[in-house]
N, C-alpha and C positions, 0 to 999 in steps of 0.2 A: 946552283940547287944546295940546299944546306943539308950537311951530314952531321951525325953525332959521333960521338969518341968511339963508337962500334963499326964506323962507316955505313950506318944504316941511313937511308933516307927519311929526313923528318918530316911527317903529313900530319895535318889537322884531321879533325874528326870526318871530314868530307873527303880524305884522301888528296887533299890539295897539296902541292910541295910549295916552297918558295918562290918558284917560277910560275907567273900566270900562265894557266892553261895548259900545264903539264901535273897530272896526277901520277900516284904511285901505290901500289897495293902488293901483298903479300910478304914473305920472308924480308925483303929488301928494305923494308920499311921499319920504322921504331915503333910498330905494333906491338904490344906487351907478350903475345902468344904465339908462338911459331908452330902452328899446326894448320894442317890441310884444310880443315873446315874452315877456320877462321879466316886463312888466305883467300878462300872461295868467296866468303862474304864481303871480305874487303874489296876483292875484285869487282864484286857487285856494285858496291858504293862507288868505286872510283869510276866505274861505267856511267853509273845515274848522274854522278856529279859532273864528269866530263859532258854528258849530253846535256844537262842544265846549262852548263858554261856556253856550248855550242848555240843552243836555243837563243839564250840572253846576248849573246854577242851579237 
């Protein structure tokens, strides 16, 4: 899994990491804002992305 210089997990706009099938959300990622409402939204995106990944696999 790729980390940035702040040791945050790098994710794309669908919360995908560089490891296939692994998703991340919240303050541990490189999302620019570290606020609870942003983390909750990112969690929802990650869950939906993981669901799509499982359905399509």
